[in-house]
N, C-alpha and C positions, 0 to 999 in steps of 0.2 A: 329933864333938861330945862333950866330956868328960863332960857332964852326962847324956847319954842312956844308959839301961840297955842292957846288952849284948844282951838278948833283943829289945828294940825296934829296935836298930841292925841286927841280923841280919834282922829282919822287913822293915825298910825296903829292905834290899839285895834281898831276894827279890821284893818288889813291883816295884822298879825293873827287875829282870831280866825279870819277866813283861811289863811294859809295853813294854820294848824288843823282846821276842819278838813281842808282839801287833802293834806298829807294823810290824815287818818282814813279818809275814803280810799285813797290810793293803796294804802297798806292792806286794806281788806278786800279790794276789788280787783287788783291786777292778777289774782290767781284764778279768776273765772274767765270763761270764753266770751263774755258779753262786753267787757271793757277793752277798748283798743286805743293805743296811742298812735297818733298820725304823725308821720315823719314830716318835719317842717319844710323839707326841700320841695315837696310837691304842693305846698300851699303858701307860696312866698308873697302873694298879692293881697291876701285878706287876713285879718287878725281873727282867727277862729277861736271862740271861747273853749277852754280845755274840756269843760263838762257839758258842752252843747249836746242836747239829746240826740240829734241826728248823727252824732259821732259814735254812738254806742251800738251801732249795728255793723255786723261784719259784711253782709251782702243782702240782697233782696230776700233770700230764703231764711226761714227760721234758724236760730243757732243750733248747732249740732253738739252732741255730747263730746266732750274733750277732757283730757286729763286736767287735774287741778293746777298743774304747773304751766299750762299752755296760755300764751298770749298771742294775739293776732295783730299783725301790722298791715294796714290797708294802704295801698298805693295805686298808682296808675298803671294800666296794663300795656301801654304803648310799646314798652320794651323791657324796663327793668324795675324791680322792687328792691329796696335797700333799707337798711337801718341807719344809713348815714344822714347827717343833718345839713349837708351842703346843698346849695340851691342851684338850679339850672341857669344857664346863661341867657335863655330866651323864653318868652312865653309861648306855650303850645298854641297852635292855631285853633285847635278844638280840643275840648276835654273829653277823653274817652271814659267809658264806664269804669267805676271803681272795682278792683278785685282785692283780695287780701290773702296773704299766705299766713298760715298758723305757725307760730314759733314756739319752741319748747326744747326739752331735753331730748336730743337725738342720739345720745350714747356715743358721741364721737363721729356720727355720720353727718354728711351734708344734708341728706334727706332721709326721713324714716317714715314708712307706712306701716301702721300697726292695726291688724284685724280690720282692714278697710273694706267696706261693702258699699257698692254704688248701684243705682238703678236708673232707668230712663225716666223721662217726664211722665210717661204713661204707667209707671210702676213696675215695668219688667226688669228683673234683676240682670245686671251686666257683669259685675264682679263681686265675689264673696270672699271675705276673710283673707284679704291680701296682706302679706307680710313681706316687706321689701326695703332694703336699705341701699343708698348710694353713698359710697365713701368718697373723700376728696380725691380728685383727679381721675375718677372712674368715668368711662365713656360707654353708656348703655344705648343699644338700639332697641326700640320697642316695635315689635312686629305682630302681625295678625291680620285676619281678613277684614274687609270693610264692615263697619258696624259692630265690631266686637267690643269697643269701649276704649280705644287708645286715646282719642281726643278727650273723652270724658274723664279719663284718669288724669290728664293734664289739668282739666278743669278743677278736679278735686285738690290737686296740689296748689293751684293758684287761687283757690277760694271762690271760683265762679260757678261751681257745681255743688249741690247739696250732698253731704256725706250721710249715708244712712246709718252706718255704724263705724266705730273705730276712729282713727285720726291720721292726718297727713301733716307731719311736722318738718319744718325747715330749721336748721340750726340758727341761733339768735343773730349772729353777725354775718350770715351768708347773704350775699347780694344775688337776687334771682332775676334772670332775664328770660322773657317768654316771647317767642314769635308764633303768632296765630296764623291761620290760613286766611287772613284778611289784610288788605293793604292799608298803608298810611295815606291819609287824605286831609286836605284842608290846610296844610302847612304853607306858610308864607315865606319860608326860608329858601335859600338855595340848596342844591343837592349837598354840597360840601358842609354847609352849616347844619343841615338836618342830620347828616351822618355823624357829625362831631358833637351833637347837642347833648348826649348823655355820657360823655367822657368826663365824669363829675369831678374827679380829683384835679384833672388838668384845668377844667373850666373854673373851678373854685380858686385854684392857685393863681390863674391869670387875673381873675377879678381883683384879688387882694393885691397883686403886684401892680396892676394898672391904677388901683385906687391910691396906693402909696406914691406912685409916680405923679399922679395928679396933685396930691398934697404938696409934694416937693416943688412942682411947677408953679404952684400958687404961693410959694414963699416959705413953706415949712421945711427948713433945712436943719432942724434939730438933730442931735446925735441919735436920739431915740428913733426918729422917723427914718434916718439913713440906715441904721442897723436893721430896722424892720424891713426895709426894702431889700437889703442884702439877703436877709433870711427868706423873704418871699421869692426872690430870684432863685435862690438855691432850691427851695421847695418846688418851684416851677420846673427847674431842670431835673430834679430827682424823679418827678412823676411823669416825665417824658414830654413836657410842654414844648421844648424846642424841636422835637421831631413829630409833633402832632400832625402837621400838614402832610408830611411824608407818609405817616401811618394811614391817614385817611385816604390819600391817593392810592396807596397800595391795595387797600380793601376795595375801593370803588373800581379800580382797574381790574382786579381779580373777578369782580362780579359783572364785568362787561361794559362799564362806563368808559367813554372816551375822556381824554384830558380836558376837553372843552366843556364837558357836561357839568363839571363841578360848580360852575358859576351860573348855571341855568336854574330857574325856579322849579321846585318840586312839582308844581301844578302843570308844568309843561309835559309831564310824563304820564303814560298810561298806567292803569292799575297794576299790570304785571311789573313794570319798571319801578313803580312806587313800592311794591313788595321788596324789590332788590334794595331800595333805599332804606326801608325798615330793617332789612337783614343786616345791611352795612352798619347802621346805627347800633343795632343790638351787639354785633360782634365787637365793635369799637368800644362799647361800654364795659367790656371785659367782666361780665358777671361771674360769680363763683359757681353758680348753678345755671347752666344754659339749657333751656327747654325749647326744642325746635320741632314744630309740627309741619311735616311735608315742606321743608325749606326749598327743595329743588324744583317745585312745580312750575316755576316761571323762569328757570335757568336753562341756558343752553349747555351743550356738552362741555365746553371749555370752562364755563363758570362752575359747573358741577364738579369738574376735576379740581379746580382751584379750591372750592369749598371743602371737598373731601380731604385735600392735603392740609388745609388750614385747621380743620377740626382734629385731624390726626395728631397735631402738635399742640392742641389746646391744653393749657395747664389746669383749668378748672374742671368741674364735673359736667357731664353732658347726658341729657336724655333726648334721644332723637327718634321721632316717629317718621318713617319713610317707607315707600314702596320701591325706592331706587336701590337696587341690589348693589350697583357699583359704589354708590355713596356709602351705604352701610359697610361694605367690605373695606373701604379705605379709612373710614373715620371712627368706628367704634371697636372696642375690645371685649365687650360682653353683650349678650343678647337676652332680652326678656320677651317671651311670647305670650300674648293674651290668647288663651284658648280654654274653652269649656268653663268659662266664668272664673278662671283663676289666672295666675301669672307664673309661668314656668321660667326659671332662671338658668341661664347657661353662662356661668362665670368663666372669664378668660377664653371665650370662644368668639372668633370673628364669624361673619355670616356663613362662610363656607363650612367651617368647622361645626357651627351650630346645626346645619342641615344633617351632617354625618352623625353628630351626637344625638339629635332628635330621633333619628331612625334607630340608633343603637338603644336608646332608652326604651323606645316602644317595644322593640323585639325582646329586650331583656325582661321588661315587666311582664310581657305575655308569656315568656318562657318560664319565669319563676311562678307565675300563676298556674300554669299548666302542670308544673312539677308538684306544686302544693295540692292541686286537685287530685292528681294521680296518687300522691301519698295518702291523702284522706280517703280515697277510694280503696286503697290497699288496706288501710286500717279498718275501714268499715266492713270490708270483706271478711276480715278475721273475726270481727264482732258478730256478723251475721252467721258465720259458720260455727263459732264456739261459744256464743253468748249463753246458750242453754246448757253447756257442759259444766258439770260440777267441778271437774279438775282444772278447767281453763277459764272459769268465770272471772277469777281475779285478773288474769291477763287481758280478758276481753274488756273488763271495766277500766283497766289502765289505758287501753287504746281509745275508749270512749272519751276519757279525760283529755287525751292528746288531741283528739279531733276538736273537742270543745275549746281547748286552748288555742288551736290554730284559728278557730272561728272568731274568738274574742280578739286575737291579735290582728284580725283583718286579712289573714293569709288566704282565706277562701273567698274574699271579695274580689270581683274583677278589678283590674287596674283602672285608675281614674280615666275618664273619657279624654281629659285634657292631654294625657300622656300617650294614649294609644290611638286617638282619633286620627283617621286618615280622611282629610277633607276632600269631598268630591270636587274635582277641578271644574271650574265653570267652563261652559262651551258656548259657542256662538255659531249659528248657521245662517248665512246671508242668503236671501232669495236669489235665484238665478237671474242674471241680467237680461232685460229685454233687448232684442237685437236692433241695432240702429240701421239707418239707411246709408249705405256706403261705408267708407273706412273712417272718416273724420267725425268724431263726436263733438268736439269743441275746438274753436280756432280763435286766436288773437292775431290780428294783422296790424302791424305798425302801431301798436298800442302804447300810448303815454299814460302812465298810471300814477295817481296821486290824489291829494285831498284839496278841495276848493278852499277850505279855511286856511290852508297854508299858502295862499296867494296863487294857487293853481300851478305851482312849480311841481313838475313830475318827480316822483321818487324813482320810477323806472321809465326808461325811454326806448322807443323803437322796438318793442317786444313783439316778436313773431313766434308763436307757439301753436303747434298742431298736436292735439291729443287724439291719436288713433285708437281704434278698438284693440284691446289686448295689451295696452301699455300700462306699466306700473312705474310711475315717476316719483322719485324722492327729490324734494327741493332742499338744498343745503345753502349755507351762507353765513357770514358773520352777523352779529346782533345789529338790528336796525337796517339791514340791507334791503328789506322789503319783501320777505318771503310770505308773511301773512297778508301783506297788502296785495301781492300777486294772487294769492288764493282768494281773497275777497273779490278781486276783479273777475276771476274765473267763475265764481259762483253767481256773479251779477249783482252782488250786494253793493259794490263800489263802482259807480259809473266811470267809464274811461274819460280822461281829459281830451283824448283824441284817438283815432284809430277805430278798428272794428272788432266786435265780439260776435262770432257766428256760431249758432247752435245747430246741431243736427235735429231734424224734424222729430226724431224719436228719442231725443235726449231725455234721460231721467236722472236728475241730480240727487245724490245723497250726500248730506253734509254733517260732519261731526267735528265740533270745535271744543277747545279746552274750556270755554266759558259756557257751553250749552247747558251743562248741569246747573250752573248758578242762575240761569235765566228761567228755570222752571217755576211754575206757579206753586208757591209753598202751601197754599190753602187747598189745593186739589189732591185727590187720591192718586197715588203713583200709577195704578192700573188704568185709571181714567185718562191720564195724560198720554199713556202709551197707545191706548185704543183710539182716542180722538185723533192723534197724529196719523195713525195708520189708515184711518177711514176718510180723513178730510182731503180736500184738494182734487184737482182734475185726475190725478193718478192714484187716488186713494182706493182702498178696497173695503167696501161696506160690509163684506162678509167676514171680516176679521172679528172674532168673538173675544169675550173676556177670557175664555179658556185659552185661546191662542196667545193672548198677551201674557197670561200667567205662566204658560209653558215656556215662553222665551225668557221671562224674568226669572223663573225658577232655575233654568239652566245657567243663568248668570249669577246664581246665588241669592236671589231675592225670593226665597220660598216662604212657606207658612203664611203668616198674616201680613208680611211686609208689603205686598202689592196693595193691600187695603189701607195702609197708613197714608197720612198726608205727607207730602214731600218735605214739609218743614220739620217733620219728626225723624227724618232719615239723616244718616251721617253724610259727610261730603262724598265719600266713596260710594255709598249706596245711591246717592243722587246721580253720580256718574253712570252707574249701572242702569238706572232708569233711562237716562239719555241714550245709552247704548242699545237698550231694548227698543226704543223708538226707531233708531237707526236700522235695526235688524228686521223690522216688520214691513218696510215699504221697499218694493223692488226698485233697483237703480242700475244704470249701466255705466255711470261715472261717479265714483266716490271721492269726495274731497275731505281730507282729514287734517285739521290744524292742531298739532300737539295732542293727539288723542290719548296718550298714555297718562297725562296729568290727571290726578285724583283717582286713578284706577290702581288697584293693588296688583301684585306680581302675577297672580293667577289669571286675572282678567286681561292683563296686557298680553300674556301668552295666548289666551283664547282668541283675542282680537288678531294677533299676528298670525296664528295658525289659520284662522278663518280667511284672512286676506290672501294668504299664500296659496290657498286652494280655490279661491273664488275668481270668477271672471272668464277664464278660458280665453277664447278669441273674441268675445263680445263685450266683456266688462273691462273698465280701466280704473286706475287708482292714481290719485295725486296726493302726496303726503308731505306735510312739514312736521318734522320730529327731531328731537335731540336724544331720544332713547335708543341707544345702540342695539341692545338686545332685541327690542321690538323691530327696528328697521331691518336687522339682519334676518329676522324670521319671515319677513314678507316676501323677499325674493324679487327685488326691483329689476326692471329691464333697462331703465334709463335713470341717469343722475343729472339733475339740473342745479347749477350753482348760480345763485343770485348775488351779484356783487358789483359795486361801482356803477349802479344805475342800469345794469344790463343783465342778461341771462345767457348762460352757456348750457347747452343740452348735449349730453353724451350718451350713446347707446352702449351701456355696460352696467354691470352690477356694482355694489358698493365695495370699497377696498379699505384696508387699514389707513391709507393715506387720507381718506375722506374725513377721518376723525381726528387727524393731526393738523391739517391745514385746509384752507378753503380755496387757495389760489389755483387757477387753471393755467398751466403754462404749456410750452411747446412740447414737453415730454409726453403729453397726453394724446398726441396724434396730429394728423393734418387737419387744420381748422380752416373752414371757409366761412364766408359771411353771406347771410341772406340779404335780400334787397333792403331791408330795414336796418341791417347792420348787426343783427343778433348772431353771434358765432355758433356754428353747429359743427360737431365732429362727424365727418362722413366716413362710412365704411362701404366696401364693395359688397355685392350680394353674397358672394362666397364667404367673405370675412364675417358678414352678419350671421350667416347660417352656422358657421363654425363656432363663432363666439357664443351664439345662443345655445348650441349643443353643449359647449364647455360650461356655460353659465348654469344650465340645468344640472349637469353632472356635479359641479362644485356645490350647488345649493343642496342637492340630495346626498352628497358624499358623506357627511357625518352619520346619517342614518344607515347608509349602506355599509360604512366601515364598521359600525356597531354590529350589523348583521353578519358581516364577514368574520368578525372576532368570534361570534357565537358559533358560526359554522366551522371555523378552524378548531375551536375548543372541542366541538362535538366529534370532528374527524380524528383529532389526536386521541380522544378517549377511546374511539373505536380501534385505532392503531394499537393502543396499549392493551386493549382487550384481546386483539388478535395475537400480539406478541405473547401474552400469557397463555392463550390457547395453543399456540405453536409449541410452547414448552411442554404443555400438558399432553399434546398428541405427537410427541417427537418421533414415535415409532410408526405412526400411521402416515405413509407417504402420500396417499391420495388426499387425506385430510389436510396435510401440510401444503400441498400444491394449491388446493382450493383456498386455504386461508392466506397463502402468499399472494395469490391473485387479488383477493379482496384488499389486502394491505397495500398493494401497489396502486390500486384504484384510489384508495383513500389518500395515499401520499401524493398522487397526481392532482387530486382535488385540492389538497392543501397548497400545492405549488401554484395552481391556477389562482386560487384565492389570494395568495400572497402577491402575485403579479398584479391582480386587479387592485388590491389595496395600495400598492406602490404607485400605480397609474393614477388613482384618485388623489393621492397625496400630491402628486406632481401637478395635476389639474388645479387643485385648490391653491397651491403655491403660485401657479401662473396667474390665476384670476385675481388673487390678492395683490399681486405685484403690478397689475395694470394701473 
């Protein structure tokens, strides 16, 4: 170009040469696992050079072996990772650590794990040679005991955990969303803004539409700009922009937020509520692959029900790690169990069907193994008998080859432990409660309860609560009503704004909260934390030995070397078991439990529920805040307390189905009187109390008794059938017939009595459930 200055021409040549060099580098480098392209939507505020050396690392660990076709996209873990180039609508308040998903040929799957092996930081193998694929729209539940490697598996998928062997690949255009067991914090947005912040298509379409509207407002009314605005408005409509506010409100309301919460700053909310905000943000971002690690830990029953229904209709793929059986049952259609270092897949099985199929597989595998062993023994017996025979040597040699073939095919190897393993159920034995002086263990009189930093305004007013020996009280109520606040006041952690808190002289408080496991010293050995807690304080027992602690921990599934590990090396569920071990080693006569089932797996929750149902007698009392229905129903509560509208209603009864549907206490629940401070209390006469207690115990034990009755009836009917057969056989022996007829009559009478008892128990259960 004759008009271009010489210095500009030389500069253009230099730029062209640099571009050619860069393209050559890209063509030879993108097939390796060490070069990674960063999506611009997560770096909108700085111009990062394409080949900056810091951008050539996947994560803090050394690169792992991967296929030659694999590339890795590194993004932020706060909710989603994507290959889109759109930018977010607001700056994150704080930059989370980077993670990266590896992308490559997944053979049509959304996610493909090939020959994947993982280990702990200390080198212990967790998973070996995992092959697993998640196809579009499949919803998988990942189950297994605490510490088996479920969260580590998620870490391998998202790139935050080193892969020892194999690879974890996500399809190139798949958007990944990941909810970890940690809360969002540091955001300066409102709840509604934070929840909507990763609705990328809508936010991008809105930005373009508003930019064009601003151009037109500033005088650019050209046909090109007007047409662009029409196109932008259509795009905004197509991606759901005009219903965005409604969609955000639906999700927030489903997760327990009130309509007025949307305009409040995120920083106003506690860690548990911030987890809900993070979950809302993730769900609204609509990722193609949704990774959820214990999403229900901070949700109440209504929010859990809503989440289960939402996930059951989700159009993308889901991997859900959860100990919440109800959530798994509602939301997933296949189960993958982490067991014995491998991943057992139960395709098209919900949780209930998985349990049946798991038992069937174990029995089938053992039956086939036993048949093969018996066949090999039969063949070997022939060889031993006729191997030296000249006439049958050929036949004996043929059988030797058959045995060898069975051995080579693995038919003589025991079934894999992962298939046949019957995990020993954890157990928990609580120390007997020390006897208090008198009946009242803890009393609140005219208590106003709240926080000074909120201007001293009480959350709960005029609370009168007497906890007598032998009481098992469940506290229910809507989100934010003050259940945990009341529990904090009972334990003495939260000073009363006014009123009295009176302790029995012999009160021994035991406290277990959902956050206790997260407060443990991560640098200390698990066993040392347990023994130190058991020995310290005025009521500690200095005779508690390390062996005592290891015994309790072992019964809760923390066996082998786990008690000797530092807490920071344990999984979230294992930390919860450490906290539960602390709780179990110090004798108490009043146990306060705030969402105790969070972070515990199904087996540990059952162990805790069984232990509480058998603990206390006439001396020990329990107060529980929980949204876990199975756990609550296993405890056998004597009283139900409803916290609502700044007050407390106490009823002397067990839980019913209605308690899980609504929180309102109305006139249908009985005659309500008021104490001097105004706290409503449902009163029963002494005879009514005695009768209700009798029926409550009958109803609580009815399922076990009915199971026993079924077995007894089956046994009696078998005896009747045997007697009928015997009577046919001895038809000519009159004396024998009379004897057998008498026995048959007794068995038939027994069956009749058992049937009557069964019917009575069913009636009692129905009556107690209808209260």
